[in-house]
C-alpha positions as semicolon CSV with decimal commas, in nm:
position;residue;x (nm);y (nm);z (nm)
1;M;0,622;6,878;2,101
2;V;0,459;6,773;2,420
3;F;0,201;6,907;2,622
4;Y;0,024;6,820;2,945
5;F;-0,307;6,909;2,997
6;L;-0,549;6,749;3,262
7;R;-0,266;6,562;3,374
8;V;-0,264;6,391;3,055
9;Q;0,079;6,376;2,872
10;L;0,002;6,445;2,502
11;D;0,264;6,378;2,226
12;F;0,265;6,517;1,888
13;S;0,568;6,447;1,817
14;G;0,555;6,352;1,413
15;V;0,182;6,507;1,371
16;E;0,316;6,804;1,156
17;S;0,435;6,549;0,882
18;Y;0,074;6,422;0,877
19;F;-0,125;6,732;0,922
20;P;0,070;7,066;0,811
21;G;0,006;7,354;0,935
22;V;-0,153;7,170;1,313
23;W;0,075;7,412;1,517
24;E;-0,072;7,672;1,365
25;D;-0,458;7,597;1,431
26;F;-0,360;7,464;1,779
27;P;-0,327;7,796;1,980
28;R;-0,697;7,875;1,835
29;F;-0,820;7,544;1,976
30;L;-0,697;7,604;2,297
31;K;-0,938;7,978;2,278
32;L;-1,210;7,788;2,122
33;P;-1,313;7,563;2,408
34;E;-1,411;7,833;2,653
35;S;-1,776;7,628;2,795
36;F;-1,468;7,323;2,836
37;W;-1,330;7,479;3,124
38;K;-1,715;7,451;3,281
39;R;-1,674;7,071;3,260
40;P;-1,419;7,005;3,490
41;E;-1,681;7,112;3,802
42;S;-1,924;6,857;3,657
43;F;-1,588;6,560;3,631
44;W;-1,516;6,628;4,024
45;K;-1,889;6,544;4,099
46;V;-1,774;6,208;4,006
47;P;-1,548;6,135;4,267
48;E;-1,777;6,212;4,497
49;G;-2,012;5,965;4,394
50;L;-1,707;5,670;4,411
51;W;-1,693;5,740;4,767
52;N;-1,998;5,555;4,812
53;L;-1,858;5,215;4,653
54;P;-1,688;5,069;4,946
55;E;-1,992;5,102;5,142
56;R;-2,185;4,841;4,912
57;F;-1,913;4,702;4,816
58;W;-1,871;4,590;5,190
59;K;-2,185;4,491;5,156
60;Q;-2,161;4,187;4,888
61;P;-1,908;3,971;5,100
62;E;-2,160;3,869;5,324
63;D;-2,299;3,673;5,030
64;L;-1,990;3,536;4,939
65;W;-1,953;3,398;5,307
66;K;-2,237;3,172;5,207
67;L;-2,000;2,996;4,895
68;P;-1,819;2,729;5,144
69;E;-2,173;2,622;5,282
70;T;-2,265;2,499;4,915
71;V;-1,923;2,355;4,893
72;R;-1,919;2,193;5,251
73;H;-2,027;1,819;5,136
74;L;-1,734;1,880;4,852
75;P;-1,452;1,719;5,093
76;E;-1,683;1,406;5,143
77;R;-1,730;1,341;4,805
78;L;-1,393;1,391;4,726
79;Q;-1,292;1,167;5,019
80;A;-1,509;0,898;4,846
81;T;-1,319;0,921;4,543
82;F;-1,027;0,942;4,680
83;H;-1,109;0,625;4,874
84;G;-1,234;0,433;4,570
85;C;-0,868;0,519;4,393
86;R;-0,739;0,363;4,676
87;K;-0,896;0,052;4,595
88;T;-0,800;0,096;4,210
89;F;-0,471;0,115;4,284
90;Q;-0,433;-0,147;4,574
91;G;-0,540;-0,399;4,276
92;L;-0,275;-0,234;4,068
93;R;-0,025;-0,413;4,313
94;K;-0,099;-0,762;4,139
95;L;0,000;-0,663;3,781
96;P;0,337;-0,758;3,828
97;E;0,220;-1,107;3,884
98;R;0,072;-1,076;3,515
99;F;0,303;-0,864;3,379
100;R;0,585;-1,168;3,427
101;K;0,430;-1,367;3,202
102;L;0,425;-1,101;2,902
103;P;0,721;-1,160;2,675
104;E;1,050;-1,055;2,741
105;A;1,040;-0,847;2,419
106;S;0,726;-0,698;2,571
107;R;0,844;-0,603;2,903
108;T;1,152;-0,459;2,732
109;T;0,947;-0,206;2,575
110;F;0,702;-0,103;2,851
111;R;1,002;-0,035;3,081
112;G;1,164;0,167;2,813
113;F;0,841;0,405;2,812
114;R;0,995;0,515;3,143
115;T;1,294;0,668;2,984
116;S;1,223;0,753;2,619
117;P;0,868;0,824;2,434
118;E;1,036;0,652;2,139
119;A;0,966;0,296;2,242
120;F;0,601;0,330;2,218
121;R;0,665;0,476;1,823
122;Q;0,890;0,115;1,827
123;L;0,534;-0,056;1,896
124;P;0,407;-0,248;1,604
125;Q;0,153;-0,030;1,399
126;A;-0,127;-0,286;1,451
127;R;-0,130;-0,301;1,813
128;I;-0,256;0,024;1,784
129;A;-0,504;0,007;1,518
130;P;-0,554;-0,360;1,429
131;L;-0,736;-0,428;1,102
132;N;-0,960;-0,689;0,982
133;L;-0,912;-0,740;0,600
134;A;-0,997;-0,924;0,321
135;F;-0,848;-1,086;0,014
136;L;-1,025;-1,224;-0,306
137;M;-0,781;-1,398;-0,542
138;P;-1,000;-1,706;-0,695
139;G;-0,679;-1,888;-0,806
140;V;-0,493;-1,951;-0,473
141;G;-0,445;-2,299;-0,386
142;I;-0,517;-2,391;-0,787
143;L;-0,245;-2,186;-1,036
144;N;0,117;-2,123;-0,935
145;R;0,147;-1,771;-1,082
146;G;0,309;-1,419;-1,048
147;A;-0,026;-1,237;-0,910
148;E;-0,125;-1,554;-0,692
149;A;0,195;-1,565;-0,516
150;F;0,228;-1,215;-0,433
151;V;-0,152;-1,195;-0,305
152;V;-0,028;-1,529;-0,066
153;E;0,300;-1,363;0,001
154;L;0,127;-1,005;0,104
155;A;-0,143;-1,146;0,313
156;A;0,108;-1,339;0,494
157;A;0,317;-1,052;0,562
158;L;0,064;-0,817;0,685
159;A;-0,030;-1,084;0,894
160;R;0,308;-1,169;1,074
161;E;0,438;-0,834;1,054
162;H;0,157;-0,604;1,131
163;G;-0,051;-0,810;1,327
164;F;-0,354;-0,772;1,080
165;A;-0,652;-1,043;1,076
166;V;-0,646;-1,132;0,702
167;T;-0,889;-1,351;0,576
168;L;-0,842;-1,497;0,165
169;Y;-1,125;-1,606;0,015
170;C;-1,006;-1,840;-0,318
171;R;-1,066;-2,179;-0,511
172;G;-0,804;-2,357;-0,358
173;N;-0,675;-2,548;-0,047
174;A;-0,411;-2,369;0,051
175;T;-0,209;-2,264;0,360
176;V;-0,103;-1,958;0,424
177;P;0,067;-1,916;0,775
178;G;-0,107;-1,642;1,013
179;V;-0,405;-1,639;0,722
180;R;-0,771;-1,752;0,773
181;V;-0,840;-1,919;0,453
182;E;-1,162;-2,020;0,326
183;R;-1,296;-2,190;0,003
184;I;-1,520;-2,057;-0,256
185;G;-1,688;-2,219;-0,519
186;A;-1,661;-2,081;-0,884
187;L;-1,690;-2,147;-1,272
188;P;-1,309;-2,244;-1,307
189;R;-1,139;-2,063;-1,587
190;D;-1,010;-2,409;-1,741
191;Q;-1,357;-2,542;-1,796
192;R;-1,372;-2,716;-2,118
193;L;-1,765;-2,619;-2,184
194;V;-1,696;-2,280;-2,148
195;N;-1,372;-2,264;-2,332
196;A;-1,517;-2,484;-2,605
197;L;-1,759;-2,216;-2,659
198;Y;-1,542;-1,937;-2,596
199;S;-1,280;-2,051;-2,892
200;A;-1,605;-2,154;-3,113
201;T;-1,588;-1,888;-3,357
202;R;-1,375;-1,546;-3,361
203;L;-1,610;-1,304;-3,401
204;G;-1,817;-1,525;-3,069
205;R;-1,484;-1,467;-2,888
206;K;-1,470;-1,087;-2,940
207;A;-1,814;-1,014;-2,859
208;L;-1,697;-1,216;-2,530
209;D;-1,411;-1,043;-2,477
210;T;-1,605;-0,670;-2,526
211;L;-1,842;-0,769;-2,230
212;F;-1,588;-0,917;-2,020
213;L;-1,764;-1,276;-2,018
214;D;-1,421;-1,487;-2,124
215;P;-1,313;-1,745;-1,893
216;L;-1,116;-1,534;-1,697
217;N;-1,362;-1,309;-1,632
218;L;-1,655;-1,592;-1,551
219;E;-1,393;-1,703;-1,280
220;W;-1,377;-1,363;-1,127
221;D;-1,734;-1,255;-1,140
222;T;-1,832;-1,587;-1,015
223;A;-1,600;-1,592;-0,733
224;A;-1,715;-1,267;-0,643
225;F;-2,107;-1,370;-0,610
226;A;-1,978;-1,666;-0,403
227;A;-1,793;-1,445;-0,137
228;F;-2,005;-1,182;-0,104
229;P;-2,252;-1,334;0,146
230;R;-1,903;-1,390;0,398
231;L;-1,790;-1,017;0,282
232;W;-2,133;-0,890;0,412
233;D;-2,099;-1,046;0,763
234;G;-1,759;-1,009;0,825
235;G;-1,721;-0,738;0,955
236;Y;-1,413;-0,635;0,763
237;D;-1,213;-0,312;0,752
238;A;-1,098;-0,328;0,405
239;V;-1,124;-0,544;0,081
240;V;-0,891;-0,589;-0,172
241;M;-1,103;-0,751;-0,476
242;E;-0,946;-0,951;-0,725
243;G;-1,313;-1,051;-0,867
244;G;-1,360;-0,866;-1,194
245;L;-1,641;-0,605;-1,280
246;V;-1,876;-0,778;-1,062
247;G;-1,664;-0,780;-0,769
248;A;-1,598;-0,446;-0,836
249;W;-2,011;-0,363;-0,845
250;L;-2,070;-0,576;-0,501
251;C;-1,763;-0,399;-0,348
252;R;-1,931;-0,061;-0,424
253;L;-2,309;-0,201;-0,298
254;L;-2,059;-0,302;0,032
255;R;-1,922;0,053;0,052
256;R;-2,226;0,190;0,022
257;L;-2,430;0,021;0,260
258;Q;-2,164;-0,086;0,545
259;G;-1,840;0,183;0,424
260;V;-1,644;-0,082;0,410
261;P;-1,351;0,086;0,131
262;F;-1,200;-0,210;-0,109
263;V;-0,884;-0,147;-0,312
264;D;-0,826;-0,283;-0,695
265;I;-0,438;-0,443;-0,735
266;A;-0,397;-0,372;-1,122
267;H;-0,245;-0,687;-1,181
268;G;-0,273;-0,689;-1,571
269;N;-0,125;-0,462;-1,810
270;S;-0,398;-0,463;-2,067
271;P;-0,537;-0,059;-2,110
272;K;-0,923;-0,222;-2,143
273;W;-0,937;-0,442;-1,854
274;E;-0,748;-0,197;-1,622
275;G;-0,959;0,100;-1,719
276;A;-1,256;-0,057;-1,689
277;F;-1,185;-0,197;-1,302
278;A;-1,034;0,147;-1,240
279;R;-1,352;0,319;-1,370
280;Q;-1,556;0,146;-1,045
281;R;-1,436;0,427;-0,846
282;P;-1,211;0,179;-0,589
283;D;-1,087;0,364;-0,289
284;R;-0,744;0,299;-0,470
285;V;-0,632;0,149;-0,755
286;V;-0,249;0,007;-0,726
287;A;-0,050;0,012;-1,007
288;F;0,297;-0,137;-0,956
289;T;0,522;0,098;-1,226
290;E;0,481;0,452;-1,334
291;T;0,415;0,316;-1,642
292;A;0,063;0,145;-1,566
293;A;-0,015;0,409;-1,344
294;R;-0,022;0,646;-1,659
295;M;-0,195;0,402;-1,823
296;I;-0,472;0,375;-1,573
297;R;-0,524;0,760;-1,569
298;A;-0,583;0,791;-1,931
299;R;-0,865;0,536;-1,947
300;A;-0,982;0,635;-1,574
301;P;-0,863;1,037;-1,527
302;R;-1,094;1,047;-1,217
303;A;-0,905;0,732;-1,051
304;R;-0,713;0,753;-0,749
305;I;-0,385;0,533;-0,806
306;A;-0,110;0,442;-0,590
307;V;0,225;0,313;-0,701
308;I;0,345;0,033;-0,487
309;P;0,607;-0,183;-0,709
310;H;0,680;-0,509;-0,638
311;G;0,949;-0,624;-0,394
312;V;1,163;-0,941;-0,360
313;D;1,306;-1,123;-0,097
314;L;1,666;-0,999;-0,050
315;D;1,725;-1,291;0,196
316;L;1,588;-1,554;0,031
317;F;1,712;-1,473;-0,330
318;R;2,062;-1,467;-0,316
319;P;2,340;-1,527;-0,522
320;D;2,536;-1,738;-0,308
321;V;2,237;-2,023;-0,260
322;A;2,336;-2,372;-0,332
323;P;2,227;-2,420;-0,716
324;V;2,017;-2,722;-0,883
325;S;2,211;-2,982;-1,042
326;L;2,154;-2,936;-1,427
327;D;2,291;-3,233;-1,669
328;L;2,285;-2,977;-1,953
329;P;2,546;-2,833;-2,144
330;R;2,626;-2,445;-2,091
331;P;2,541;-2,160;-2,080
332;V;2,200;-2,257;-1,951
333;V;1,957;-2,012;-2,028
334;L;1,656;-1,960;-1,785
335;A;1,258;-1,896;-1,827
336;A;0,989;-1,898;-1,533
337;G;0,617;-1,859;-1,546
338;A;0,318;-1,976;-1,726
339;I;0,344;-2,170;-2,021
340;D;0,061;-1,964;-2,248
341;D;-0,009;-1,753;-2,525
342;H;0,081;-1,420;-2,339
343;K;0,398;-1,550;-2,164
344;R;0,512;-1,671;-2,528
345;M;0,789;-1,930;-2,392
346;H;0,802;-2,083;-2,747
347;L;1,019;-1,788;-2,885
348;A;1,257;-1,839;-2,606
349;V;1,306;-2,191;-2,767
350;E;1,327;-2,046;-3,092
351;A;1,634;-1,770;-2,962
352;V;1,852;-2,038;-2,825
353;A;1,812;-2,267;-3,105
354;A;1,936;-1,975;-3,300
355;M;2,231;-1,949;-3,086
356;G;2,343;-2,254;-3,165
357;R;2,443;-2,332;-2,819
358;G;2,384;-2,374;-2,474
359;S;2,037;-2,486;-2,299
360;L;1,667;-2,390;-2,216
361;V;1,514;-2,449;-1,877
362;L;1,141;-2,377;-1,897
363;L;0,971;-2,321;-1,512
364;G;0,619;-2,340;-1,504
365;E;0,282;-2,501;-1,644
366;G;-0,001;-2,434;-1,856
367;P;-0,228;-2,492;-2,141
368;E;0,051;-2,441;-2,373
369;A;0,285;-2,706;-2,198
370;A;0,228;-2,981;-2,420
371;A;0,321;-2,811;-2,776
372;V;0,619;-2,614;-2,631
373;D;0,734;-2,914;-2,473
374;R;0,728;-3,080;-2,825
375;L;0,905;-2,789;-2,989
376;G;1,198;-2,785;-2,756
377;A;1,227;-3,162;-2,845
378;R;1,263;-3,073;-3,199
379;L;1,456;-2,768;-3,190
380;L;1,693;-2,813;-2,886
381;P;1,744;-3,213;-2,843
382;G;1,927;-3,286;-2,508
383;R;1,927;-2,921;-2,454
384;Y;1,544;-2,871;-2,309
385;L;1,430;-2,950;-1,973
386;R;1,078;-2,809;-1,836
387;S;0,995;-2,860;-1,473
388;A;0,752;-2,747;-1,212
389;V;0,907;-2,625;-0,879
390;P;0,794;-2,471;-0,564
391;R;0,813;-2,097;-0,532
392;S;1,065;-2,163;-0,230
393;A;1,298;-2,397;-0,449
394;M;1,328;-2,117;-0,719
395;P;1,694;-1,935;-0,571
396;S;1,823;-2,254;-0,665
397;W;1,735;-2,265;-1,029
398;Y;1,831;-1,932;-1,098
399;T;2,187;-1,942;-0,955
400;A;2,195;-2,305;-1,150
401;A;2,135;-2,047;-1,475
402;D;2,378;-1,803;-1,646
403;C;2,098;-1,606;-1,784
404;F;1,751;-1,519;-1,731
405;T;1,512;-1,416;-2,010
406;L;1,100;-1,368;-2,016
407;P;0,977;-1,321;-2,362
408;S;0,584;-1,191;-2,232
409;L;0,374;-1,001;-2,461
410;T;0,286;-0,751;-2,161
411;E;0,388;-0,750;-1,798
412;S;0,231;-0,563;-1,490
413;F;0,551;-0,583;-1,317
414;G;0,783;-0,876;-1,386
415;L;0,863;-1,029;-1,043
416;T;1,071;-1,290;-1,207
417;Y;1,336;-1,033;-1,309
418;L;1,314;-0,904;-0,997
419;E;1,407;-1,246;-0,829
420;A;1,679;-1,324;-1,087
421;M;1,875;-1,035;-1,024
422;A;1,827;-1,067;-0,674
423;C;2,015;-1,375;-0,751
424;G;2,295;-1,221;-0,956
425;L;2,146;-1,309;-1,302
426;P;2,129;-1,054;-1,580
427;S;1,803;-1,050;-1,795
428;V;1,700;-1,011;-2,174
429;A;1,370;-0,872;-2,222
430;P;1,102;-0,720;-2,463
431;D;1,208;-0,362;-2,544
432;E;0,857;-0,190;-2,387
433;A;0,827;0,068;-2,069
434;V;0,754;-0,148;-1,793
435;R;1,057;-0,379;-1,832
436;R;1,303;-0,085;-1,883
437;E;1,179;0,006;-1,537
438;V;1,199;-0,286;-1,380
439;V;1,536;-0,455;-1,512
440;G;1,683;-0,071;-1,590
441;E;2,068;-0,139;-1,659
442;A;2,089;-0,503;-1,525
443;G;1,930;-0,622;-1,871
444;I;1,954;-0,590;-2,252
445;F;1,650;-0,528;-2,453
446;C;1,537;-0,637;-2,819
447;D;1,265;-0,736;-2,991
448;V;1,219;-1,089;-2,880
449;T;0,975;-1,174;-3,201
450;D;1,307;-1,144;-3,420
451;P;1,484;-1,498;-3,293
452;T;1,827;-1,401;-3,470
453;A;1,779;-1,022;-3,271
454;Y;1,684;-1,244;-2,967
455;A;1,962;-1,460;-2,989
456;A;2,258;-1,206;-3,030
457;A;2,091;-1,028;-2,752
458;I;2,129;-1,343;-2,519
459;E;2,462;-1,397;-2,624
460;A;2,550;-1,026;-2,545
461;A;2,419;-1,059;-2,168
462;L;2,623;-1,411;-2,164
463;G;2,915;-1,264;-2,270
464;R;2,902;-0,947;-2,060
465;D;3,054;-0,926;-1,693
466;W;2,809;-0,767;-1,513
467;G;2,937;-0,754;-1,156
468;E;2,694;-0,717;-0,861
469;G;2,483;-0,476;-1,098
470;P;2,207;-0,703;-1,083
471;R;2,194;-0,752;-0,693
472;R;2,241;-0,361;-0,666
473;R;1,920;-0,340;-0,877
474;A;1,751;-0,598;-0,736
475;K;1,817;-0,407;-0,382
476;R;1,598;-0,097;-0,504
477;F;1,274;-0,306;-0,463
478;P;1,300;-0,480;-0,104
479;V;0,962;-0,623;0,005
480;A;0,970;-0,483;0,328
481;A;0,901;-0,164;0,168
482;T;0,631;-0,297;-0,025
483;V;0,433;-0,439;0,290
484;Q;0,505;-0,145;0,471
485;A;0,351;0,095;0,186
486;Y;0,029;-0,145;0,189
487;A;0,009;-0,164;0,512
488;E;0,005;0,209;0,563
489;L;-0,297;0,231;0,286
490;L;-0,491;0,015;0,406
491;R;-0,452;0,150;0,735
492;S;-0,521;0,496;0,605
493;L;-0,840;0,389;0,405
494;A;-0,979;0,235;0,734
495;H;-0,928;0,476;0,931
496;H;-1,106;0,725;0,721
497;R;-1,426;0,564;0,691
């Protein structure tokens, strides 16, 4: 129903459904407002007042015409501004001369901006946000082990591929391309007096281990003290600390007073050690495997953990690398790592001896090297060889072997497994979670403490046609992805200071 009332269209369609009986009351509503019909008389007075509005309105433009006077000098100021801009653009005419001196790759990138914004995304991130990083790894230049090799390669890759300014603090005299290396003093982990005191009694050794005062932690602690003044004055955007508990405490002080974030890379696989370091609240704890992350989280529930697996250089470690010449009976079993109690290389000697055929090649050095050499000479006469080779020469040794093994007690990742697989070798490893996560279907797992079972596993690996399986497994861990993940992590921490 529609009513036209005082030139207003009133549409009451649908009102009945919400207000039953409204149409019965509406006629009464029309009768009620007798005084209402008198109100329009007052309404007509409003338009009479409105006739005076134009008279007041036309008086205002007289004031408004004064506005151009207030901006009369604006063109003069604009002219001066544009005159300065002309000088600036005239100076830009010389830009092509300097622009020609840029590398061809840079000119190509900048020319691409004219046509596609994708060229900007292809620029190295370091040109946009270069970072100043510090790494502390005391053993670099002294030890040729997995942790030290990883830090050296990571620092070099961050400098080379992302343009980061990287400083590496270490005990040794190392040369790392693109990285500034500064030597620091520290108490060596192999210092005779320290090791004599540490090994004097079983009770004393246990007490020192409980207090994190073993020789390795003492080296880390003293290195952290030595490097701290330089970290304080270095103006770093982030610090990667391998300095034990003392290093973590000093980094917490640096973060509190200067806002510098720090990262702990969990190189070990000891719940006690890694849990204690993670409880020092680093900005990020980097674990290499999901297994290690769960272990750390169980000991430090509030730790902020990032899982970044190790990566292998698939261009360096390849099956087609020319092998070294070995004058040893076949098949050849290769093991690589430090020769110490933790790696348990003597188990590999015993397993190959139990096979009754083949040879064993050990690559590495360490405090147990002499004892393992004596064992090899006794159990594997003419079938045993130990050597120490640079990392760059490792691919030739991998391709010269028929199988790889590493019977270590624990591993945070096991980079040597990955290198061997990239060269096409199957692996025989202890049966535990980290090794299964890394080696996967490209190896065999067994109880390496049982020489018979260990020998049987090696024989099974040698008798199977693995095809491209090991190499295919290694391709899941490209080093480029690892470096990119670290670069993104460090950049994000630095930018949220």
